[in-house]
RODO-2510 file (C-alpha; in nm, 4 decimals, decimal comma):
residues 328
     n   res          X          Y          Z
     1     m    -0,0174    -0,0089    -0,0414
     2     t     0,2916     0,2183     0,1153
     3     q     0,4677     0,2048    -0,2326
     4     r     0,1201     0,2528    -0,3693
     5     l     0,1017     0,5870    -0,2529
     6     r     0,4237     0,6403    -0,2942
     7     q     0,4027     0,5856    -0,6764
     8     l     0,0506     0,7903    -0,7096
     9     a     0,2285     1,0712    -0,5806
    10     l     0,5398     1,0770    -0,7756
    11     a     0,2734     1,0510    -1,0543
    12     n     0,0979     1,3513    -1,0017
    13     v     0,4048     1,5786    -0,8284
    14     p     0,2828     1,8642    -1,0831
    15     i    -0,0475     1,9156    -0,9544
    16     i     0,0790     1,8789    -0,5581
    17     l     0,3221     2,1680    -0,6592
    18     l     0,0144     2,3596    -0,7982
    19     i    -0,1778     2,3178    -0,5296
    20     v     0,1678     2,4173    -0,2655
    21     v     0,2408     2,7341    -0,5019
    22     f    -0,1593     2,8435    -0,4671
    23     v    -0,1476     2,8218    -0,0945
    24     v     0,2155     2,9817    -0,0135
    25     f     0,1510     3,2837    -0,2767
    26     s    -0,1862     3,2938    -0,1027
    27     l    -0,0969     3,2818     0,2728
    28     l     0,2287     3,5226     0,1536
    29     d    -0,0783     3,7674    -0,0280
    30     p    -0,4814     3,7649     0,0093
    31     r    -0,5220     3,9099    -0,2521
    32     f    -0,3696     3,6105    -0,4373
    33     f    -0,7054     3,4354    -0,3518
    34     d    -0,9092     3,6487    -0,5204
    35     l    -1,1539     3,5126    -0,8107
    36     q    -1,0836     3,8015    -1,0256
    37     t    -0,6584     3,7272    -1,0172
    38     l    -0,7674     3,3227    -1,0377
    39     a    -0,9880     3,4751    -1,3722
    40     n    -0,6761     3,6903    -1,4921
    41     v    -0,4267     3,4508    -1,4010
    42     a    -0,6281     3,1780    -1,6011
    43     r    -0,6769     3,4705    -1,8925
    44     s    -0,2297     3,4718    -1,8998
    45     t    -0,2505     3,0991    -1,9588
    46     a    -0,4380     3,0122    -2,2455
    47     y    -0,1489     3,2288    -2,4537
    48     i     0,1661     3,0091    -2,3304
    49     g    -0,0349     2,7479    -2,2717
    50     i    -0,1388     2,6567    -2,6406
    51     v     0,2102     2,7183    -2,7180
    52     a     0,2889     2,4603    -2,4646
    53     v     0,1270     2,2051    -2,6022
    54     g     0,2280     2,1943    -2,9414
    55     m     0,5857     2,1840    -2,7188
    56     t     0,4562     1,8879    -2,5812
    57     l     0,4130     1,6685    -2,8481
    58     v     0,7395     1,8347    -2,9560
    59     l     0,8560     1,6703    -2,6691
    60     m     0,7080     1,3377    -2,7231
    61     t     0,9295     1,2691    -3,0255
    62     a     1,2329     1,3421    -2,8403
    63     g     1,2661     1,6432    -3,0093
    64     i     1,2684     2,0391    -2,9414
    65     d     1,1209     2,3760    -3,1076
    66     l     1,3480     2,6680    -2,9687
    67     s     1,1709     2,8800    -3,2765
    68     v     0,8298     2,9014    -3,1328
    69     g     0,9150     3,2225    -2,8878
    70     s     0,9892     3,3865    -3,2737
    71     m     0,7799     3,2296    -3,4397
    72     l     0,4609     3,4479    -3,2629
    73     y     0,6732     3,7558    -3,3302
    74     l     0,7056     3,7044    -3,6696
    75     t     0,3128     3,5826    -3,7106
    76     a     0,1909     3,8849    -3,5413
    77     v     0,4040     4,1764    -3,7326
    78     i     0,2488     3,9337    -4,0582
    79     v    -0,1088     3,9298    -3,9503
    80     g    -0,0690     4,2836    -3,8096
    81     q    -0,0122     4,4574    -4,1356
    82     v    -0,2020     4,2285    -4,3260
    83     i    -0,5050     4,3510    -4,1000
    84     n    -0,3829     4,6921    -4,1104
    85     a    -0,3267     4,7256    -4,4862
    86     a    -0,6946     4,5406    -4,5135
    87     a    -1,0173     4,5398    -4,3788
    88     l    -1,0678     4,1582    -4,3328
    89     p    -1,3195     3,9861    -4,1787
    90     v    -1,2549     3,9002    -3,7929
    91     f    -1,3021     3,5519    -3,8804
    92     v    -1,0533     3,5714    -4,1426
    93     v    -0,7595     3,6547    -3,8587
    94     p    -0,7216     3,3411    -3,6397
    95     l    -0,6971     3,1858    -4,0062
    96     l    -0,4293     3,3886    -4,0935
    97     a    -0,2328     3,2878    -3,8001
    98     v    -0,2667     2,9823    -3,7711
    99     g    -0,2028     2,9210    -4,1926
   100     v     0,1524     3,1306    -4,1486
   101     g     0,2027     2,9157    -3,8488
   102     v     0,1627     2,6199    -4,0319
   103     v     0,4456     2,7837    -4,3328
   104     l     0,6937     2,8844    -4,0041
   105     g     0,6106     2,4844    -3,8703
   106     a     0,6557     2,3118    -4,2206
   107     v     0,9929     2,4649    -4,2564
   108     n     1,0964     2,3174    -3,9173
   109     g     0,9055     1,9993    -4,0165
   110     f     1,1525     1,9759    -4,3633
   111     a     1,4785     2,0339    -4,2629
   112     i     1,4077     1,7819    -3,9496
   113     s     1,2470     1,5018    -4,1020
   114     f     1,3152     1,5217    -4,4463
   115     l     1,6668     1,6222    -4,4405
   116     r     1,7605     1,4704    -4,0404
   117     l     1,9015     1,7717    -3,9270
   118     v     1,8859     1,7375    -3,5407
   119     p     1,5850     1,9952    -3,4034
   120     f     1,7681     2,1873    -3,1741
   121     i     2,0226     2,3152    -3,4067
   122     v     1,7517     2,4234    -3,7024
   123     t     1,5201     2,6098    -3,4075
   124     l     1,8106     2,7501    -3,3128
   125     a     1,8651     2,8814    -3,6157
   126     m     1,5279     2,9629    -3,6989
   127     l     1,4953     3,1204    -3,3523
   128     t     1,7385     3,3915    -3,5127
   129     v     1,5761     3,3770    -3,9136
   130     f     1,1937     3,4286    -3,7764
   131     r     1,3001     3,7046    -3,5230
   132     g     1,4783     3,8520    -3,7684
   133     a     1,2539     3,8171    -4,0378
   134     g     0,9824     3,9803    -3,8306
   135     l     1,2036     4,2840    -3,7375
   136     g     1,2991     4,3296    -4,0998
   137     l     0,9598     4,3378    -4,1513
   138     s     0,8760     4,5983    -3,8611
   139     q     1,1267     4,8329    -3,9031
   140     s     1,1428     4,7342    -3,5362
   141     r     0,8645     4,9274    -3,4798
   142     e     0,5660     4,8115    -3,3133
   143     v     0,2506     4,6965    -3,4743
   144     n    -0,0434     4,8153    -3,3852
   145     y    -0,3770     4,6028    -3,3801
   146     p    -0,7257     4,7634    -3,4989
   147     d    -0,9730     4,7851    -3,1986
   148     v    -1,2198     4,5158    -3,3085
   149     i    -0,8950     4,2717    -3,2301
   150     t    -0,8362     4,3399    -2,8609
   151     r    -1,1827     4,3823    -2,7893
   152     l    -1,2084     3,9844    -2,8576
   153     g    -0,9373     3,9522    -2,5180
   154     s    -1,2206     4,1315    -2,2842
   155     e    -1,5634     4,0622    -2,3945
   156     p    -1,6274     3,6733    -2,2035
   157     i    -1,8657     3,4684    -2,4170
   158     l    -2,1198     3,2703    -2,1438
   159     g    -1,8759     3,4148    -1,8434
   160     i    -1,5663     3,2801    -1,9809
   161     p    -1,3311     3,4598    -2,1828
   162     l    -1,2583     3,4117    -2,5186
   163     p    -0,9130     3,2990    -2,4827
   164     v    -0,9808     3,0569    -2,2411
   165     w    -1,2524     2,9090    -2,5021
   166     i    -0,9442     2,8345    -2,7682
   167     f    -0,7326     2,6785    -2,5005
   168     a    -0,9545     2,4537    -2,3565
   169     l    -1,0355     2,3475    -2,7340
   170     v    -0,6763     2,3022    -2,8081
   171     v    -0,6130     2,1116    -2,5118
   172     l    -0,9035     1,8668    -2,5518
   173     i    -0,7943     1,8287    -2,9228
   174     a    -0,4602     1,7044    -2,8730
   175     h    -0,5476     1,5283    -2,5518
   176     l    -0,7726     1,3413    -2,8068
   177     v    -0,5064     1,3610    -3,0449
   178     v    -0,2474     1,1950    -2,7861
   179     t    -0,4575     0,9574    -2,6296
   180     r    -0,7293     0,8055    -2,8515
   181     t    -0,6050     0,8146    -3,2290
   182     p    -0,3085     0,5907    -3,4127
   183     f    -0,1158     0,9331    -3,4891
   184     g    -0,0828     0,9551    -3,0786
   185     r     0,0495     0,5751    -3,0693
   186     q     0,3041     0,6973    -3,3216
   187     l     0,4239     1,0122    -3,1253
   188     l     0,4726     0,8124    -2,8627
   189     a     0,6293     0,4879    -3,0335
   190     t     0,9053     0,7743    -3,2549
   191     g     0,9861     0,9351    -2,9310
   192     e     1,0782     0,6055    -2,7091
   193     d     1,3323     0,4305    -2,9702
   194     r     1,2968     0,5867    -3,3490
   195     t     1,4672     0,3172    -3,5456
   196     a     1,2128     0,0112    -3,3386
   197     a     0,9545     0,2415    -3,4937
   198     e     1,0530     0,2487    -3,8252
   199     r     1,1729    -0,1365    -3,8057
   200     a     0,7545    -0,1498    -3,7089
   201     g     0,6484     0,0530    -3,9982
   202     i     0,5491     0,3424    -3,8510
   203     p     0,6232     0,6479    -4,1100
   204     v     0,8455     0,8353    -3,8757
   205     r     1,0119     1,0869    -4,0840
   206     r     0,5711     1,1774    -4,1584
   207     v     0,4727     1,1930    -3,8093
   208     l     0,7768     1,4398    -3,6773
   209     f     0,6880     1,6779    -4,0338
   210     t     0,3560     1,6746    -3,8830
   211     v     0,4339     1,7366    -3,5364
   212     y     0,7026     2,0742    -3,6029
   213     v     0,3730     2,2005    -3,8037
   214     i     0,0842     2,1292    -3,5541
   215     a     0,3914     2,3545    -3,2880
   216     g     0,3838     2,5717    -3,5551
   217     a     0,0206     2,5943    -3,6091
   218     l    -0,0134     2,6524    -3,2391
   219     s     0,2117     2,9085    -3,2236
   220     g     0,0049     3,1188    -3,5272
   221     l    -0,2973     3,0811    -3,2976
   222     a    -0,1071     3,1172    -2,9542
   223     a    -0,0204     3,5009    -3,1509
   224     f    -0,3491     3,5493    -3,2415
   225     v    -0,4400     3,5173    -2,8384
   226     a    -0,2154     3,7733    -2,7170
   227     m    -0,3456     3,9737    -3,0346
   228     t    -0,6545     3,9839    -2,8473
   229     q    -0,4640     4,0912    -2,5476
   230     l    -0,2523     4,2996    -2,6441
   231     r    -0,2956     4,6599    -2,8709
   232     t     0,0801     4,6286    -2,9967
   233     a     0,3482     4,4133    -3,1114
   234     a     0,6962     4,5473    -2,9475
   235     p     0,9991     4,4179    -3,1121
   236     g     1,0691     4,1535    -2,8135
   237     f     0,7277     4,0278    -2,8321
   238     g     0,7570     3,5964    -2,7807
   239     s     1,1142     3,6286    -2,6676
   240     g     1,1528     3,3919    -2,4200
   241     d     0,8597     3,2254    -2,4488
   242     e     0,9863     2,9301    -2,5680
   243     f     1,1610     2,8544    -2,2494
   244     d     0,8013     2,9052    -2,0267
   245     a     0,6171     2,6407    -2,3116
   246     i     0,9471     2,4059    -2,2118
   247     a     0,9252     2,4156    -1,8144
   248     a     0,5448     2,3940    -1,8623
   249     a     0,5675     2,0732    -2,0999
   250     v     0,8326     1,9086    -1,8827
   251     l     0,7088     2,0523    -1,5203
   252     g     0,3370     1,8800    -1,6560
   253     g     0,5320     1,5293    -1,6539
   254     t     0,6452     1,5396    -2,0394
   255     s     1,0151     1,3805    -2,1055
   256     l     1,2713     1,5586    -2,2095
   257     f     1,3709     1,2795    -2,3770
   258     g     1,0568     1,1392    -2,5712
   259     g     0,7846     0,8620    -2,5500
   260     r     0,6191     0,9805    -2,2425
   261     g     0,4040     1,2697    -2,1614
   262     s     0,0300     1,4247    -2,1145
   263     v    -0,2093     1,7339    -2,2608
   264     f    -0,4116     1,7064    -2,0137
   265     p    -0,3352     1,7230    -1,6873
   266     g     0,0188     1,7913    -1,7431
   267     t     0,0228     2,0445    -1,9655
   268     v    -0,2846     2,2299    -1,8351
   269     v    -0,1352     2,1921    -1,4875
   270     g     0,2445     2,2884    -1,5889
   271     a     0,1172     2,5958    -1,7927
   272     l    -0,0931     2,6986    -1,4214
   273     l     0,2286     2,6588    -1,2250
   274     i     0,4334     2,9148    -1,4590
   275     q     0,1772     3,2004    -1,4686
   276     l     0,1153     3,1719    -1,1108
   277     i     0,4698     3,1609    -1,0065
   278     q     0,4797     3,4941    -1,2322
   279     t     0,1992     3,6355    -1,0961
   280     g     0,2884     3,5414    -0,7270
   281     l     0,6053     3,7065    -0,7719
   282     q     0,4264     4,0636    -0,9756
   283     f     0,2244     4,0367    -0,6167
   284     l     0,5136     4,0470    -0,3967
   285     q     0,7332     4,3334    -0,6062
   286     v     0,9967     4,1352    -0,6604
   287     d     1,2507     4,2978    -0,8753
   288     l     1,1932     4,2508    -1,2556
   289     y     1,5479     4,1916    -1,2645
   290     v     1,5405     3,9256    -1,0724
   291     t     1,2532     3,7492    -1,2476
   292     p     1,4314     3,6039    -1,5435
   293     m     1,6309     3,4280    -1,2698
   294     i     1,3880     3,2492    -1,1227
   295     q     1,2581     3,1639    -1,4205
   296     a     1,5427     2,9826    -1,5416
   297     c     1,5477     2,8107    -1,1490
   298     i     1,1847     2,6871    -1,2660
   299     i     1,3384     2,5202    -1,5759
   300     l     1,6429     2,3274    -1,3945
   301     l     1,4004     2,2006    -1,1399
   302     a     1,1291     2,1105    -1,3746
   303     v     1,4590     1,8881    -1,5503
   304     f     1,5300     1,8221    -1,1856
   305     i     1,1713     1,6801    -1,1227
   306     d     1,1301     1,4957    -1,4385
   307     a     1,5003     1,2479    -1,4323
   308     l     1,3997     1,2212    -1,0256
   309     r     1,0324     1,1268    -1,0846
   310     t     1,1386     0,9276    -1,3850
   311     g     1,3825     0,6883    -1,1877
   312     r     1,1997     0,6213    -0,9397
   313     l     0,8258     0,5110    -1,0952
   314     e     1,0461     0,2671    -1,2988
   315     k     1,1930     0,1214    -0,9010
   316     l     0,8600     0,1541    -0,7855
   317     t     0,6308     0,0174    -1,0556
   318     r     0,9108    -0,2944    -1,0866
   319     r     0,8567    -0,2963    -0,7097
   320     v     0,5066    -0,3485    -0,7910
   321     v     0,4541    -0,6073    -1,0057
   322     m     0,7087    -0,8114    -0,8210
   323     s     0,5421    -0,7839    -0,4766
   324     e     0,2087    -0,8839    -0,6893
   325     r     0,3871    -1,1919    -0,8420
   326     t     0,4808    -1,3060    -0,5123
   327     e     0,1008    -1,2651    -0,3767
   328     g     0,0127    -1,4250    -0,6760
***
């Protein structure tokens, strides 16, 4: 029984951490427990959470995408310039953002899946290329958005902000894809052992290409969500968001080595945890220069927890199996 409880606790470390962080910040500042604060946290989580869902799928294949932050910026610049130049219907804007993201993700996917280049190197290079393209198109100036776009982020639907609805829909679809479709099983198999997956007849190249296209599409959608909440896209927009997305995915239980992870509750909990910490630090008026260092420590903690939890879970699982066999 004790081993099963320890196994259960290790499997639910992200949820335990979320509860602990929430309680600690609520005790340090009672305003943190306010419903309006929680609503703001949910709204803010939607943006980085959507990016983190795409990152989760990439990490499941034992890959990584360091270019998502620059994708966000380039998408925001392109879409902003288009809607300022042409009076597009509102419903076309998210489609345009997703379309731009798909193209950018396809660039990564082609280089990684068909040219067989290392994901870290490809996406690190694209981080600079996409950011430079965005700065060139905008001439390093802020890109403003029409009021009709920014109002979307503040007008609730059934009492819930639009960004939260979009995030929930993304999570639902991604969760079903990973847990209920052949593609989800192929995804995990590719990350577990790419060579074995190829021998089993899994189209590994197509899986990898599709994953990076999906990550690009979700980055484009996240850019749209950010556009509904911000009036402008500054040159620094999206910078560093790739690290928050990685931290959210890993804190949620996704392995950096592939083959394991979950969108729900995993990545959702990880994204909420990241946003709770950022909001809590703001409430406590922590120096803005210290905040990035704390976020870096969070990423290191996520990697440490991932390695520790994986090892402990494997040992406990073996012990439970052995004890069940002995009892049988």
